[in-house]
Residue, then its C-alpha position, 0 to 999 in steps of 0.5 A: x499500499x502507498x505510505x501516508x506518512x513521511x519517512x526516508x525516500x523510497x529508493x530503487x537501490x540496485x534494481x535493474x530497470x527496463x526503460x522504453x521510450x528513452x529517446x522521447x521527451x519524458x524518457x530522456x528525462x527519466x534516463x538522466x535522473x536514473x543515472x544522475x541520482x540513483x547510482x546503484x541502478x542498472x538500466x536497460x533501454x529498448x531502442x529501435x534502429x532508425x534510418x540506418x542508425x543503430x540503437x547504440x549510436x542513437x543512445x550515444x547521441x542521447x548522451x550529447x543532448x542538452x538533458x545531460x548538460x548539467x551532468x556533463x558539466x559536473x562530472x565531465x564528458x569522459x566520466x559520463x560515458x564511463x557511467x553509461x557504459x558501465x550501467x546502461x545496456x542497449x537493447x536493439x529492437x522494438x516491442x514487436x521483435x525483442x528478447x528481454x532479460x529475465x532479471x528485470x526488477x522494474x519496467x518503466x513503459x513510456x514508449x507511445x505516439x504522442x500525436x493527437x491525430x495520427x491515422x487510427x491504425x498507427x495510433x493502435x499499433x503503437x499505443x495498444x499493440x505496443x503494450x500487448x507485445x511488451x507484456x508478451x515479451x516479459x512473459x516469454x523472458x520469465x521476468x516478474x518485474x513491477x511494471x510502471x505503465x506511463x499513460x495520461x490523465x486525459x484517458x478519463x475522456x470527455x467529462x466534468x467534475x473530479x476524476x479519481x485515481x482508479x481504474x477507468x470505468x468503461x466497457x470498450x473491448x480493446x481486442x475488438x477495437x484493435x482488430x478493427x483499427x488495424x483492418x481499417x487501413x486496408x478498407x480505406x485503401x480499397x475505397x480510395x481506388x473507387x472510380x469516383x474518388x480517382x476521377x475527383x483526384x484526377x480532375x483536381x490534378x489536371x486543373x492545378x498541374x496540367x501545365x507541368x506535364x502529364x506525369x506531374x498530373x499523374x503524380x499529383x493525382x496519386x499524392x491526392x489519393x494517398x492524402x485521402x487515405x491518410x485524412x480518412x484514417x485520421x477521421x476514422x480515429x477521431x470519429x471512433x474516439x469521440x463516439x465513445x467519449x474521448x476527445x481524440x484517438x490519442x487519449x482513446x488508444x492510451x485508455x485501451x492500452x491501460x485496459x490491456x495492461x490490466x488484463x495482461x499484467x494486473x494479477x502481478x505488480x502494476x502501477x499506472x502513472x497518468x501525467x497531465x500536460x507535461x512541459x519544461x522542467x522546473x528545476x532539473x536537469x536545469x530550469x526550462x529544459x525541454x526537447x522539442x515543442x510540447x502541447x502548449x508550446x506551438x500556441x505560445x509561439x504563435x501567440x507571440x508571433x501575433x497570429x492568434x487573434x483569438x482561441x476557442x476555450x473557457x477562460x475559467x477552464x483548468x489547463x493542467x500543466x506539470x513540469x517534466x521533472x516533477x513527473x519523473x520524480x513521481x514516476x521513480x517514486x512509484x517505481x520504488x513503491x510497488x503495490x500488492x500483487x493483483x491490486x494495480x495502483x493509479x497515480x495522477x501527476x498534475x497541477x489542477x487539483x492542488x495548484x490550478x492554472x486557468x486558461x485565462x491565467x495561462x493567457x495573461x502570463x504569456x501575454x505579459x511575457x511577450x509585452x516585456x519580451x516581444x518577438x522581433x519583426x526584423x527591420x519592422x521592430x517588434x510584434x505586438x501581441x493581440x488582446x484576447x476577449x474569449x468570445x466563445x467557440x462559436x464566434x471563433x469558428x465563424x471568424x475562422x471559417x469566414x477568413x478561410x473562405x476569403x483567403x481561398x477566394x483571394x488565392x484563386x483570383x491571384x492564380x489567374x493574374x500574370x506574373x509580376x512583383x506586385x502579384x508575388x507581393x500579394x501572393x506572399x500576403x495570402x500565403x502567410x495568411x493561409x499558413x496562419x489560418x491552417x495553424x489556427x484551424x489545426x490547433x483549434x480542432x485538436x485542443x478545444x477539448x483541453x482548453x474547455x475542460x471542466x475536470x479536475x484530476x484527483x491526486x490524493x494517492x500521488x500526494x501521499x506518496x510525495x509525503x514519503x520523501x524526507x524533508x532534506x530530499x524534497x527539493x531534489x526528489x519531490x513532486x508536489x505541484x503546489x511549489x510552482x509559482x505560475x507567474x515565475x514558471x511561465x514568464x521566467x522559465x518556460x516561455x523564454x525556453x520555448x521561444x529561444x529558437x524562434x527568436x534566433x530565427x526571427x533575428x536571422x531573417x533580417x526582417x525579410x531582406x534578401x539573403x546573400x547568394x550562397x557561395x557556389x562550390x567549384x566542381x566540374x560535375x555540376x550543371x546550371x540550367x536556365x530557362x530564357x523568357x522571364x528568367x534571362x530576358x524580360x520578353x516572351x515568344x509574342x514579343x520576339x515575334x513582334x520584333x521580327x514581324x514589325x521590323x520587316x514591314x512598313x510602319x503603315x502595316x503595323x496596325x493590321x498585324x497587331x489587330x490580327x494578333x489581338x484577335x488570336x490571343x484568346x486562342x493562344x491563351x487557351x492553348x497556354x492554359x491547356x499545355x505549354x507545347x500546344x501554345x508553342x506549336x500554335x504560335x510558331x505557325x505565324x512564322x509560316x512563309x518567313x525567309x530563313x536568311x532574312x530572319x537571320x540577317x534581321x537578328x544579326x542586324x537589329x534584333x540581336x541588340x534588342x535581345x541583349x537589351x532585355x537581358x537581366x543583369x542578375x541573370x548574366x552575373x549568375x551565369x558567369x558565376x556558375x561558369x567561374x565555378x566550373x559548372x556546365x551552363x545550359x540554356x533550355x528554351x522554347x524560343x526558336x534557335x535563330x533568336x538565341x544566337x546573340x546569347x549563345x556565348x554565355x552557355x556551354x550548351x543551348x537547347x532551343x526549338x528548331x523550325x522546319x524549313x523548305x527551300x529556305x522558307x519556314x513552313x510554320x512547323x517544328x522539326x521536333x516536339x518542343x522541350x517544354x514541362x516534363x520533356x525538359x526534365x527528361x532531356x536534362x536527366x539523359x544529358x546528365x547521365x551522358x555527361x557525368x553530371x550530379x543533378x543532386x548538386x546542380x542548379x536550375x532557374x525558371x519562372x513558369x509553373x510549366x518548368x516545375x519538373x525541370x526545377x524538381x530534377x535538381x538539388x538547388x531549384x530557383x524560382x526566378x520572377x515566378x508566376x503565381x502558381x510556381x510562386x505558391x509551389x516554391x513557397x510550399x517547398x521552401x525553394x529559393x525565390x529570385x527577383x531579377x529585373x531588366x535594366x532597360x526602359x519598358x518593353x514597349x519603348x524598346x520594341x518601338x525604338x528597335x523596330x522603328x529604327x529598322x523600318x526607317x532604314 
């Protein structure tokens, strides 16, 4: 039974402890405390290899992490490694396939998925199947340890009032739920292949990705199908959990994991520890230690960045936060105090019962912190945090839904606009707004149950166990939440810790200024591939045609030519939207009957100068920088080769359209299909294989969404003056976006001056 009077702190002595989940947040803190404060304990850690990294190497990496910083500073790096080698055994494997030692005295089982909304099969595989296989492995090893099963206080589900430290009161059959959850993946995969689902995916992919080529459409459709599967499985988990009284699949599966533990180990020695919301440490290993962002942290950071104007929640609801070191101390104390056989012990580890923090209290402390220590906004100064009024979930949902509709409509409108600096500026604003709304939607849906909770988790048994810690050791080993000063913890310990990385990132961004071009490595097996129109020169096929056509006719005939071109523009635009190759073929038909010799003479005499005047200085500097670094420079364009001759000396390789001619006259047809969209990427991959080029280290520069396959074929894609669709894609993929401009006057001025001079001769 749990002692109810103070006496010497219950110690683990020379116990052999098996720890699962050692690479996680709580697991790291538990391992560090066992090594730093329990010198006679032997520890076995179960770690699975990941991405080619062995379990032992992953463990060695743990010893270098901040959680061991204080211990390293106190005893030195070499002594820490000596202690770890002497006292820790790394067991490689997972709970599906592992052989455990037979002399284990204590198991602290903390391995689980902590995502609130994973697909239902993934959640059950980790949080329920993992529990089952652990106890099966213990039975197989012949071990008889005291098992401390780490769960969560929120297994109580959606309810109001006080929740006792006791067995959960529900009749859900975990075996049936597990079997159905694991079978759900096959069911959803089958449904995703129904014609109506596939046609919908194909239609959307055609609308968004047709310009990038047929394989891009196919890949996008398959990505959409797979996303449909994932979303469906997530929805399965959420819906099933909520139908049975849990807010999400995480708490649902943790509750069923408890029931499995009770059935499989409850006749032996079993304790179940239920922490609430575990956050950064109060004291140990040092104030503010945290590994990654935990439940409250994304909201704190988003609020500090000014992107949470409101959040659904009850101002008087209890946000049950507990520092990780108090959870570790409680868990080890439970481990050292096994219950009688057949009578599992239950322990809530939280603050809500003895030191409640309201949602409004959390908000006010975080608000006051950011008012004193605002997040930087680069050259714009600092970010002012919003004032919350707690209008209620319904009003927040209406605000969120309205903003989502408006942002979606704005994006659709911008995608129809031509590429320009102003369009990209608007797209940036819309992208930022969409990102913020996606964040607010996700966390609003996930956390409403926790910010609207009207529940208190009784911790009488846990507090009685805390009272067994002797007075001289309570600072080091105690776990009474009433010692937390929320103002100090939130404003001086936790918030500075979770915002440290974001502050450094914000300062490094320099307020949105252009970052310097990266230094190009000197090597000869790298290519630098450039598109022409909109990337190197500020012109397009239509302008090149006008240069040639108007230069060859009297000024008096210009009106008729321009009128005919205007009448044809809708047809060309439809072809451009449909397929870049269709547009190139259709437009180049206008050259039918042109004399090849005259066209070449025209380019050499007049139009070559016009082309050079439209070259963007940044493009030339970049091409020359690549050549200086030994990179092979390549130009790929749909423009006919005649017009490219003035630029050919800039490149090692030029790939342009060639028109068919008969008896020195152009027929209006191409000699071969134009290199557009996916054809450019296919040509580049073939050329790279023949020339020994490393595309993973190569560079590409282009401005149109039709060039997406080319950009994706290299390791260093650059979107130059991108059209709205490419700009959106580049932002999502975190590609480098270049703003290059011509040094000449407007296009119309150059055109008039150039062809006017020619016609006046």
